[in-house]
C-alpha beads as a LAMMPS data file, in Angstrom:
LAMMPS data file: protein, C-alpha beads

324 atoms
323 bonds

1 atom types
1 bond types

-500.0 500.0 xlo xhi
-500.0 500.0 ylo yhi
-500.0 500.0 zlo zhi

Masses

1 110.0

Atoms # bond

1 1 1 -20.714 -8.025 -1.004
2 1 1 -18.751 -8.733 2.179
3 1 1 -20.040 -12.322 2.189
4 1 1 -18.617 -12.824 -1.315
5 1 1 -15.119 -12.241 0.091
6 1 1 -15.352 -14.688 2.984
7 1 1 -12.311 -16.950 3.087
8 1 1 -10.342 -14.943 0.507
9 1 1 -6.656 -14.181 0.908
10 1 1 -5.046 -10.929 -0.188
11 1 1 -1.760 -11.604 -1.973
12 1 1 -1.454 -9.025 -4.772
13 1 1 -4.993 -7.522 -4.989
14 1 1 -5.406 -9.192 -8.377
15 1 1 -7.534 -11.826 -6.597
16 1 1 -10.304 -9.284 -5.940
17 1 1 -12.836 -8.079 -8.492
18 1 1 -13.375 -4.353 -9.104
19 1 1 -16.665 -4.605 -7.195
20 1 1 -14.945 -6.251 -4.251
21 1 1 -12.186 -3.628 -4.161
22 1 1 -14.760 -0.843 -4.199
23 1 1 -16.774 -2.621 -1.500
24 1 1 -13.680 -2.757 0.726
25 1 1 -13.108 0.982 0.268
26 1 1 -16.746 1.839 1.009
27 1 1 -16.760 -0.400 4.058
28 1 1 -13.509 1.160 5.300
29 1 1 -15.015 4.650 5.057
30 1 1 -18.055 3.474 7.041
31 1 1 -15.881 1.769 9.673
32 1 1 -13.851 4.967 10.014
33 1 1 -17.054 6.940 10.567
34 1 1 -18.143 4.471 13.235
35 1 1 -14.784 4.563 15.016
36 1 1 -14.891 8.364 15.108
37 1 1 -18.363 8.061 16.669
38 1 1 -17.014 5.445 19.134
39 1 1 -19.212 2.736 17.648
40 1 1 -17.531 -0.676 17.557
41 1 1 -19.557 -3.530 16.001
42 1 1 -17.020 -6.074 17.356
43 1 1 -17.840 -8.373 14.471
44 1 1 -14.613 -10.326 15.024
45 1 1 -15.167 -11.123 18.709
46 1 1 -13.410 -14.298 19.885
47 1 1 -11.261 -14.452 16.750
48 1 1 -7.482 -14.783 16.813
49 1 1 -5.090 -13.439 14.213
50 1 1 -1.408 -14.184 13.684
51 1 1 1.019 -11.435 12.652
52 1 1 4.393 -12.534 11.274
53 1 1 6.784 -9.712 10.399
54 1 1 10.103 -10.785 8.902
55 1 1 11.091 -7.169 8.313
56 1 1 10.484 -3.832 10.091
57 1 1 6.987 -2.354 10.189
58 1 1 5.366 0.637 11.854
59 1 1 2.050 1.499 10.187
60 1 1 1.131 -1.950 8.880
61 1 1 1.772 -3.781 12.130
62 1 1 -0.085 -1.275 14.284
63 1 1 -2.914 -1.117 11.724
64 1 1 -3.486 -4.873 11.928
65 1 1 -3.246 -4.916 15.735
66 1 1 -5.633 -2.015 16.331
67 1 1 -8.081 -3.107 13.635
68 1 1 -8.316 -6.505 15.301
69 1 1 -8.758 -5.029 18.787
70 1 1 -11.463 -2.607 17.605
71 1 1 -13.494 -5.533 16.301
72 1 1 -12.993 -7.674 19.415
73 1 1 -10.257 -9.967 18.088
74 1 1 -6.828 -10.783 19.465
75 1 1 -3.724 -10.176 17.342
76 1 1 -0.679 -12.257 18.225
77 1 1 2.694 -11.088 16.920
78 1 1 5.328 -13.744 16.227
79 1 1 8.984 -13.062 15.483
80 1 1 10.960 -14.544 12.566
81 1 1 12.934 -16.553 15.115
82 1 1 9.725 -18.271 16.217
83 1 1 8.494 -18.913 12.675
84 1 1 11.383 -20.585 10.848
85 1 1 9.884 -20.801 7.381
86 1 1 11.788 -23.427 5.417
87 1 1 14.807 -23.503 7.720
88 1 1 13.698 -25.366 10.833
89 1 1 10.314 -26.428 9.482
90 1 1 8.618 -26.572 6.096
91 1 1 6.365 -23.711 5.017
92 1 1 3.553 -26.193 4.385
93 1 1 3.715 -27.661 7.894
94 1 1 3.831 -24.253 9.568
95 1 1 0.917 -23.001 7.464
96 1 1 -1.266 -25.998 8.305
97 1 1 -0.617 -25.651 12.024
98 1 1 -1.199 -21.892 12.074
99 1 1 -4.426 -22.425 10.141
100 1 1 -5.681 -24.670 12.926
101 1 1 -4.780 -22.095 15.583
102 1 1 -5.753 -18.804 13.960
103 1 1 -8.632 -17.300 11.998
104 1 1 -6.355 -15.220 9.757
105 1 1 -2.648 -14.646 9.145
106 1 1 -0.858 -11.398 8.219
107 1 1 2.672 -11.793 6.864
108 1 1 5.324 -9.224 5.972
109 1 1 8.009 -11.084 4.069
110 1 1 10.708 -10.528 1.487
111 1 1 9.163 -12.554 -1.315
112 1 1 5.551 -13.027 -2.379
113 1 1 5.853 -16.787 -3.146
114 1 1 6.273 -17.483 0.579
115 1 1 2.918 -15.831 1.295
116 1 1 1.333 -17.672 -1.626
117 1 1 2.501 -20.997 -0.213
118 1 1 1.174 -20.186 3.255
119 1 1 -2.178 -19.214 1.725
120 1 1 -2.269 -22.459 -0.246
121 1 1 -2.027 -24.617 2.883
122 1 1 -3.372 -22.573 5.822
123 1 1 -7.084 -22.946 5.121
124 1 1 -7.745 -19.450 6.532
125 1 1 -7.357 -15.978 4.979
126 1 1 -3.743 -14.866 4.572
127 1 1 -2.965 -11.181 4.040
128 1 1 0.139 -9.746 2.398
129 1 1 1.482 -7.088 4.762
130 1 1 4.254 -6.184 2.250
131 1 1 6.803 -8.017 0.163
132 1 1 9.537 -6.771 -2.154
133 1 1 7.087 -7.120 -5.029
134 1 1 3.702 -5.994 -3.647
135 1 1 2.079 -3.794 -0.981
136 1 1 -1.665 -4.267 -1.529
137 1 1 -2.928 -2.976 1.832
138 1 1 -1.141 0.314 1.144
139 1 1 -2.912 0.721 -2.206
140 1 1 -6.288 0.195 -0.534
141 1 1 -5.546 2.985 1.955
142 1 1 -4.331 5.270 -0.838
143 1 1 -7.491 5.012 -2.896
144 1 1 -9.675 5.250 0.204
145 1 1 -7.939 8.566 0.904
146 1 1 -8.809 9.882 -2.547
147 1 1 -12.403 8.744 -2.251
148 1 1 -12.996 10.273 1.165
149 1 1 -11.672 13.567 -0.212
150 1 1 -14.436 13.642 -2.797
151 1 1 -12.387 12.387 -5.754
152 1 1 -14.359 9.918 -7.878
153 1 1 -11.955 7.065 -8.564
154 1 1 -13.173 6.232 -12.065
155 1 1 -11.351 8.755 -14.209
156 1 1 -9.227 10.151 -11.363
157 1 1 -5.678 11.161 -12.295
158 1 1 -2.874 10.198 -9.921
159 1 1 0.813 10.892 -10.551
160 1 1 3.233 8.595 -8.728
161 1 1 6.753 10.043 -8.612
162 1 1 9.474 7.652 -7.505
163 1 1 10.989 4.254 -8.193
164 1 1 8.914 2.683 -10.953
165 1 1 9.768 -0.872 -9.946
166 1 1 8.785 -0.432 -6.272
167 1 1 6.221 -2.619 -4.531
168 1 1 3.949 0.354 -3.822
169 1 1 3.604 1.450 -7.437
170 1 1 3.051 -2.146 -8.553
171 1 1 0.071 -2.408 -6.201
172 1 1 -1.146 1.034 -7.261
173 1 1 -1.137 -0.137 -10.874
174 1 1 -3.170 -3.233 -9.973
175 1 1 -5.714 -1.143 -8.051
176 1 1 -5.853 1.486 -10.796
177 1 1 -6.692 -1.197 -13.355
178 1 1 -9.545 -2.355 -11.119
179 1 1 -10.946 1.091 -10.362
180 1 1 -10.613 2.995 -13.627
181 1 1 -7.881 5.357 -12.420
182 1 1 -5.447 7.099 -14.750
183 1 1 -2.103 6.412 -13.079
184 1 1 0.988 8.238 -14.326
185 1 1 4.236 6.582 -13.204
186 1 1 6.832 9.354 -13.282
187 1 1 10.297 7.896 -12.932
188 1 1 13.761 8.301 -14.492
189 1 1 14.824 6.160 -17.431
190 1 1 16.142 2.868 -16.157
191 1 1 13.561 2.834 -13.377
192 1 1 10.431 2.200 -15.441
193 1 1 8.161 -0.687 -14.435
194 1 1 8.398 -3.804 -16.562
195 1 1 6.482 -3.168 -19.821
196 1 1 5.095 -6.717 -19.689
197 1 1 3.489 -5.967 -16.306
198 1 1 1.904 -2.751 -17.572
199 1 1 0.617 -4.514 -20.703
200 1 1 -0.813 -7.373 -18.654
201 1 1 -2.643 -5.059 -16.261
202 1 1 -4.050 -2.985 -19.111
203 1 1 -5.057 -6.194 -20.873
204 1 1 -7.537 -7.172 -18.175
205 1 1 -8.563 -3.708 -17.033
206 1 1 -12.203 -3.615 -16.001
207 1 1 -12.860 0.023 -16.779
208 1 1 -12.343 1.889 -20.053
209 1 1 -11.125 4.908 -18.082
210 1 1 -8.093 3.010 -16.787
211 1 1 -4.773 4.310 -18.068
212 1 1 -1.240 3.507 -16.964
213 1 1 1.186 6.042 -18.399
214 1 1 4.927 5.688 -17.804
215 1 1 7.038 8.786 -18.374
216 1 1 10.284 10.399 -17.294
217 1 1 8.896 13.892 -17.929
218 1 1 7.703 15.545 -14.704
219 1 1 5.508 18.110 -16.438
220 1 1 3.824 15.495 -18.635
221 1 1 3.182 13.247 -15.657
222 1 1 1.902 15.900 -13.253
223 1 1 -0.239 18.053 -15.547
224 1 1 -3.886 17.829 -14.501
225 1 1 -3.254 15.388 -11.658
226 1 1 -5.818 15.159 -8.851
227 1 1 -3.115 13.803 -6.559
228 1 1 0.684 13.639 -6.556
229 1 1 2.096 10.582 -4.801
230 1 1 5.699 10.621 -3.559
231 1 1 7.722 7.688 -2.297
232 1 1 11.275 7.211 -1.098
233 1 1 13.722 6.974 -3.964
234 1 1 16.143 4.621 -2.240
235 1 1 15.911 1.686 0.198
236 1 1 16.876 2.122 3.840
237 1 1 17.655 -1.583 4.289
238 1 1 20.806 -3.180 2.889
239 1 1 24.138 -1.892 1.653
240 1 1 23.429 0.372 -1.291
241 1 1 25.287 3.210 -2.974
242 1 1 22.675 5.779 -1.922
243 1 1 24.346 8.866 -3.494
244 1 1 24.570 7.099 -6.860
245 1 1 20.966 5.931 -6.692
246 1 1 19.712 9.365 -5.637
247 1 1 21.494 11.046 -8.564
248 1 1 19.077 9.360 -10.952
249 1 1 16.195 11.149 -9.199
250 1 1 17.654 14.656 -9.300
251 1 1 14.813 16.908 -10.442
252 1 1 12.078 14.569 -9.176
253 1 1 11.657 16.067 -5.704
254 1 1 8.077 17.020 -4.868
255 1 1 8.269 20.674 -3.916
256 1 1 6.192 23.791 -4.571
257 1 1 7.352 23.939 -8.183
258 1 1 6.462 20.306 -8.807
259 1 1 2.970 20.712 -7.343
260 1 1 2.480 23.784 -9.545
261 1 1 3.088 21.573 -12.590
262 1 1 -0.300 19.980 -11.963
263 1 1 -1.989 23.314 -12.730
264 1 1 -4.563 22.082 -10.240
265 1 1 -4.687 24.235 -7.080
266 1 1 -6.629 21.466 -5.293
267 1 1 -4.208 18.649 -6.109
268 1 1 -3.568 16.505 -3.045
269 1 1 -0.158 15.327 -1.889
270 1 1 0.149 11.668 -0.899
271 1 1 2.994 9.632 0.566
272 1 1 3.049 6.025 1.757
273 1 1 5.705 6.772 4.411
274 1 1 8.313 6.520 5.798
275 1 1 9.164 9.859 4.230
276 1 1 12.323 11.905 3.967
277 1 1 11.169 15.533 3.859
278 1 1 13.587 17.301 6.214
279 1 1 16.788 16.663 8.160
280 1 1 15.090 15.267 11.263
281 1 1 16.101 11.665 10.523
282 1 1 19.550 10.164 10.758
283 1 1 19.096 8.796 7.233
284 1 1 18.323 12.229 5.729
285 1 1 21.211 13.897 7.541
286 1 1 23.533 11.269 6.093
287 1 1 21.918 11.395 2.638
288 1 1 20.358 14.851 2.082
289 1 1 20.482 14.191 -1.656
290 1 1 17.789 11.527 -1.157
291 1 1 15.071 13.814 0.280
292 1 1 12.098 13.185 -1.998
293 1 1 9.714 15.919 -0.768
294 1 1 9.925 19.247 1.026
295 1 1 8.426 20.103 4.395
296 1 1 6.395 22.812 2.676
297 1 1 4.514 20.168 0.707
298 1 1 4.542 17.266 3.167
299 1 1 3.106 19.414 5.966
300 1 1 1.091 21.676 3.671
301 1 1 -2.694 22.113 3.728
302 1 1 -3.240 19.714 0.827
303 1 1 -1.087 16.923 2.226
304 1 1 -3.008 13.777 3.133
305 1 1 -0.008 11.632 4.091
306 1 1 -1.049 11.275 7.733
307 1 1 -4.621 10.511 6.674
308 1 1 -3.234 7.739 4.481
309 1 1 -1.362 6.293 7.454
310 1 1 -4.544 6.287 9.547
311 1 1 -6.501 4.786 6.674
312 1 1 -4.210 1.746 6.709
313 1 1 -6.096 0.761 9.863
314 1 1 -9.570 1.272 8.427
315 1 1 -8.931 -0.550 5.144
316 1 1 -7.221 -3.435 6.932
317 1 1 -10.182 -3.627 9.294
318 1 1 -12.554 -3.794 6.327
319 1 1 -10.364 -6.522 4.801
320 1 1 -10.378 -8.588 8.001
321 1 1 -14.111 -8.207 8.551
322 1 1 -14.926 -9.072 4.938
323 1 1 -12.663 -12.111 4.587
324 1 1 -13.120 -13.630 8.061

Bonds

1 1 1 2
2 1 2 3
3 1 3 4
4 1 4 5
5 1 5 6
6 1 6 7
7 1 7 8
8 1 8 9
9 1 9 10
10 1 10 11
11 1 11 12
12 1 12 13
13 1 13 14
14 1 14 15
15 1 15 16
16 1 16 17
17 1 17 18
18 1 18 19
19 1 19 20
20 1 20 21
21 1 21 22
22 1 22 23
23 1 23 24
24 1 24 25
25 1 25 26
26 1 26 27
27 1 27 28
28 1 28 29
29 1 29 30
30 1 30 31
31 1 31 32
32 1 32 33
33 1 33 34
34 1 34 35
35 1 35 36
36 1 36 37
37 1 37 38
38 1 38 39
39 1 39 40
40 1 40 41
41 1 41 42
42 1 42 43
43 1 43 44
44 1 44 45
45 1 45 46
46 1 46 47
47 1 47 48
48 1 48 49
49 1 49 50
50 1 50 51
51 1 51 52
52 1 52 53
53 1 53 54
54 1 54 55
55 1 55 56
56 1 56 57
57 1 57 58
58 1 58 59
59 1 59 60
60 1 60 61
61 1 61 62
62 1 62 63
63 1 63 64
64 1 64 65
65 1 65 66
66 1 66 67
67 1 67 68
68 1 68 69
69 1 69 70
70 1 70 71
71 1 71 72
72 1 72 73
73 1 73 74
74 1 74 75
75 1 75 76
76 1 76 77
77 1 77 78
78 1 78 79
79 1 79 80
80 1 80 81
81 1 81 82
82 1 82 83
83 1 83 84
84 1 84 85
85 1 85 86
86 1 86 87
87 1 87 88
88 1 88 89
89 1 89 90
90 1 90 91
91 1 91 92
92 1 92 93
93 1 93 94
94 1 94 95
95 1 95 96
96 1 96 97
97 1 97 98
98 1 98 99
99 1 99 100
100 1 100 101
101 1 101 102
102 1 102 103
103 1 103 104
104 1 104 105
105 1 105 106
106 1 106 107
107 1 107 108
108 1 108 109
109 1 109 110
110 1 110 111
111 1 111 112
112 1 112 113
113 1 113 114
114 1 114 115
115 1 115 116
116 1 116 117
117 1 117 118
118 1 118 119
119 1 119 120
120 1 120 121
121 1 121 122
122 1 122 123
123 1 123 124
124 1 124 125
125 1 125 126
126 1 126 127
127 1 127 128
128 1 128 129
129 1 129 130
130 1 130 131
131 1 131 132
132 1 132 133
133 1 133 134
134 1 134 135
135 1 135 136
136 1 136 137
137 1 137 138
138 1 138 139
139 1 139 140
140 1 140 141
141 1 141 142
142 1 142 143
143 1 143 144
144 1 144 145
145 1 145 146
146 1 146 147
147 1 147 148
148 1 148 149
149 1 149 150
150 1 150 151
151 1 151 152
152 1 152 153
153 1 153 154
154 1 154 155
155 1 155 156
156 1 156 157
157 1 157 158
158 1 158 159
159 1 159 160
160 1 160 161
161 1 161 162
162 1 162 163
163 1 163 164
164 1 164 165
165 1 165 166
166 1 166 167
167 1 167 168
168 1 168 169
169 1 169 170
170 1 170 171
171 1 171 172
172 1 172 173
173 1 173 174
174 1 174 175
175 1 175 176
176 1 176 177
177 1 177 178
178 1 178 179
179 1 179 180
180 1 180 181
181 1 181 182
182 1 182 183
183 1 183 184
184 1 184 185
185 1 185 186
186 1 186 187
187 1 187 188
188 1 188 189
189 1 189 190
190 1 190 191
191 1 191 192
192 1 192 193
193 1 193 194
194 1 194 195
195 1 195 196
196 1 196 197
197 1 197 198
198 1 198 199
199 1 199 200
200 1 200 201
201 1 201 202
202 1 202 203
203 1 203 204
204 1 204 205
205 1 205 206
206 1 206 207
207 1 207 208
208 1 208 209
209 1 209 210
210 1 210 211
211 1 211 212
212 1 212 213
213 1 213 214
214 1 214 215
215 1 215 216
216 1 216 217
217 1 217 218
218 1 218 219
219 1 219 220
220 1 220 221
221 1 221 222
222 1 222 223
223 1 223 224
224 1 224 225
225 1 225 226
226 1 226 227
227 1 227 228
228 1 228 229
229 1 229 230
230 1 230 231
231 1 231 232
232 1 232 233
233 1 233 234
234 1 234 235
235 1 235 236
236 1 236 237
237 1 237 238
238 1 238 239
239 1 239 240
240 1 240 241
241 1 241 242
242 1 242 243
243 1 243 244
244 1 244 245
245 1 245 246
246 1 246 247
247 1 247 248
248 1 248 249
249 1 249 250
250 1 250 251
251 1 251 252
252 1 252 253
253 1 253 254
254 1 254 255
255 1 255 256
256 1 256 257
257 1 257 258
258 1 258 259
259 1 259 260
260 1 260 261
261 1 261 262
262 1 262 263
263 1 263 264
264 1 264 265
265 1 265 266
266 1 266 267
267 1 267 268
268 1 268 269
269 1 269 270
270 1 270 271
271 1 271 272
272 1 272 273
273 1 273 274
274 1 274 275
275 1 275 276
276 1 276 277
277 1 277 278
278 1 278 279
279 1 279 280
280 1 280 281
281 1 281 282
282 1 282 283
283 1 283 284
284 1 284 285
285 1 285 286
286 1 286 287
287 1 287 288
288 1 288 289
289 1 289 290
290 1 290 291
291 1 291 292
292 1 292 293
293 1 293 294
294 1 294 295
295 1 295 296
296 1 296 297
297 1 297 298
298 1 298 299
299 1 299 300
300 1 300 301
301 1 301 302
302 1 302 303
303 1 303 304
304 1 304 305
305 1 305 306
306 1 306 307
307 1 307 308
308 1 308 309
309 1 309 310
310 1 310 311
311 1 311 312
312 1 312 313
313 1 313 314
314 1 314 315
315 1 315 316
316 1 316 317
317 1 317 318
318 1 318 319
319 1 319 320
320 1 320 321
321 1 321 322
322 1 322 323
323 1 323 324
């Protein structure tokens, strides 16, 4: 199955078949087992990867760097000032040159079309490390986390509580359609994902167990969930009216009462991070109304948020190994 992915780019996750997505998750779990046992196949020895991050990154950047090093490759980080997409040099020209230098390119950008254009001309795999519209490597880590906790993905019930138009939930919907997951998007009115996107994903779902339910009712969305997924309600970049935005999400905090709505004592808590769950960040102290989860849940025994962060590395490693 890995050979069938050779040369593929990851832009939105729609490019991958359900079998390929599942193969990536299974391979990531095996690579995690090997790393824990200090076994490193080094299947990417003598390879070189380019990392271009136009916006801040903690987990994704370190995940790509360490995944490459574990497999014997070199990861080279380049700043936006060095890569002047479309300003000092055309995207096509930069992509063609980087494709001659590197074996794969990871890009965190503002807009997906930039990554699509690089992938069109580079001639090597290009991986979306986050855009405003998509975050596919995060979705891979999320579903790996469910699977390694013994939750069969086909028929699994996940409740995402947060901004329904966010890049994370968009990628979760794509992955859910591939894997047969019942995804409940729990978000206030006015924050629902585009109905046309939901209809399109359901139209080509590959598993009859796939469901994408959009609701503003917390109890409806959380009842029976195997996992409750929280995300920040508001952006930390840019000049936004945070108090006004946070008001829409009043009543959507993931706390003990919210987890009890699942009526599932084994329901896991997930979070893509960064997370606001106490007053230990400057942002939360300035905007306490925007805290989307409580410490009790985030650091509770059923929280898998830190596992998710680690699993970014393992799923990205599986992606690199499979496509290069």
